[in-house]
N, C-alpha and C positions, 0 to 999 in steps of 0.2 A: 525191247532192245534197250540196252543201257547207253551211257554216254560214249561218244567216240573215244577210242583208247589206243594209244601207241603201245603195242605189246613188246615189240623188239625194234632196235635201231641198228642199221647195218651200214658199214663203210667198207671200201675195198680199193686196192690198187689195181691197175691194169695188169693182166696176167696173160702170158703167151701159152697156148695149149696146142697139142697135136703134133703130127709128124709131117714135115714138109715133103717127104717122099712117099707118103701113103698113096696107095692106088685108089682108095675110096675118097671122094671129095669130102665126105662128112668127117673123115679122120685127119684131114690135112691141117697144117698149121694155121692158127688164127689167134687173134687177141681180143680181149674184152675186159671191161671193168665190172662185169656182172657177178663175178665170184667174190661175194662180200661176206664179211664176218660180223656177227653180233658184237656190238660195242656197249660195254657197261659204263656208267658214269656220264658226266656232262661233256658235250662236244659243241664246238662253236659252229653255228649255222650262218654262213655268209650269203650274200646275194646270189652267188653261183653254186652254193651247195655246202655240204658238210666238210669241214676241214679233215683231210686225210682220205677223202673219197676221190676217185678218178673215173674218167670215161675214156674209152679208146677212140671212138669216132666222134670227134668234137663238132663235125658238121651236122650230125643228126641227133646227137645226144648232149645232155648237159646245157649249160648256159643259164641265164636268168629266168627264161620261161619254163625251163625243165630242171629246176634246181634240185628237187627231191622227188623221187618216184615212190609211189605209195600203192600197196597191194593188200587186199583182205586175206588174212590168215585162213578164213573159212573156205576160200576157193581151192585150197590144196587138196581137200578131200575129193572134190570133183575131178581134178587132174589125175589123182591116183586111182579112184574107183571107177569113174565113168570113162576116162580116157586111157586108163591102163598104163600110166607113166609111173612105174614103180619107184624110180630113183629120185623123183621130185620131192622137194621139201620146202618148208618155210624159208624164204630168202632166195629160193631157186631162180626166180625170175629177175633177180638183181635189184629188188626194191631196197630203198633206204628205210622206209617205214613199213613195218608189218602191223596192220591195224585190225581191231575188232570193233564190232557195232557200227560199221559204216561200209558201204559198198557202192557200186556204180548206180544203183537205183535211188539212192538218197543223198548222193554228193552232187553238187551243182557247180557249174562254172561261176566263178566269182565268190564262192563261199570263202569266208575269211575266218581263220581260227587263231586263237592264242595257243602257242605251243612252247611251253617253258617260257623263256624270256623273249622268244621270237614271235612274230606275227606272219602267218603264211596264207596264201590265197590260191585256190584251185584255178589252174590256167588251161588245162586240156586233158583229154584222155590220152593214154599211151597208144601209139600206132605200132603194133608188134612188128619186129623185123626178123631176119633169118637167124640171129644168134641164139635165142632160146632153142630153136630147132636143132642147131648144131650141138648145143650143150646136152640136150636130152635125146639126140639121135632120132628125131621125129621130123621127117622132111616137111610135112605140111602143118607144123605146129603153129606158125604165125596165122595161118588161115583158120585153124581151130580156135585160136584165141579170139580172133575177130568174130567168128560165128557164135561163140559162146557168150560174148559180151563181157567176159571177165578180163578186161584189159588193164585195169588199174588206171591211175591218173597221176598228173604232175602238179606240184605246187611251185609258185614263184614266192620269193621272200620279200615281204613288205618292210619288215623290221628284223635286223640281225640280232642274234643273241644265243645264249647257251641253251641247249636242249638235251634231252635224254629219253631213253625208253621207259616203259612202265609208268606212263603219265596219261592223263586225260587231255583231250583237245577241247577247248571251249569255243563254240561257234559264236562269232561276234557279229557277223552280217551275212545275209543271203539275198543278194540283189536280183538274182535270176533263177528263181525256183523252177521255172519251166525247163531250163537247160541242164537236166541231170546228165551225168556222164553216159548213162544208158541211152538217153535220147540223142545225145551228140553222136554216139556210135551208130545209132540207127540211121541218122542223116548221112553219115559218112559212108556207110557200107550197104545198108539195106534199102534206102530210099533215094538212090542216086538219081532217079528220074524226076524227083520233086525239086525243081529248081527254085520255087518260091520258098520252100523250107530251107534250102541251102543258103539263099540270099538272106533270110531272116537270121539264121545262125551266124553267118559271116558278119552281121552287123552288131553282134553281141560285144559290148564294150570290153569285157574282161577275157574274151577268148584269145588264146595265144596267136601271134601273128602268123606262124606257119600254118595253122589250121585255117585262118582267114584266107591266106594265099591259095591253099589247095581248093577251097570252096569257090574262090573267085575264078580260078582256072576252070573249074567245072562250069561255071556260069558262062564262060567265054568259049567253051568247047576245047580247052587246051589241057585238060587234066591228064596226067601221065598214067600209064598202066602200073599195076602194083607188083609185077613179077620181080623186079630188081630188089624191092624192099623185102618181100616175103620169102624169096628163095635165095637171092644174092649169089655168092660163090658156091653154095651147096649144090647147085645144078650145073656149074660151069664144066 
């Protein structure tokens, strides 16, 4: 495997889609910032994301801990061939960075990279919601993403600067090699009964606060059910 590489850089405005009068819930009106376009040339990366990029649901997306969403280009073959989603394509999950030579098995919480003039740090895996399901007309897609482990991950921004696609990422620091994105996903979804593991992950210094909060709720028996996140208005 070569060096981590940003193949494509995506930004996009919030877009409204669908028919408010549609009989099928999956066809009704909704809005999202996941319809992004590849951007050539340099773009300013601020603490809260790329200039020109937008999110619709600011409660659950965006902000300093989820400034840029990253996804491996190589996963799209899986979604097309194994999951039979013919219309999916690179950029389809709303990622800002489409990357090569890195995935959930070798990216860790706290990994810090030089990206152009900026410095970025891995903060958390993405927790898939109902919107990719609506886009690709696949009701259980959020659950499929969870089960596959192909979730992607977020970066926070330690140093602002100009960035662009078709550049390598340089790993500067890896303080928590134990906590790969894949391992974090296992703790969150597959090993929910292992409270010691949840406690250990929640204590990871560079894990995003919302993940810490979810794990803390689990430890106190107050974790919420996932239906609202994974199905949302698709099943109302």
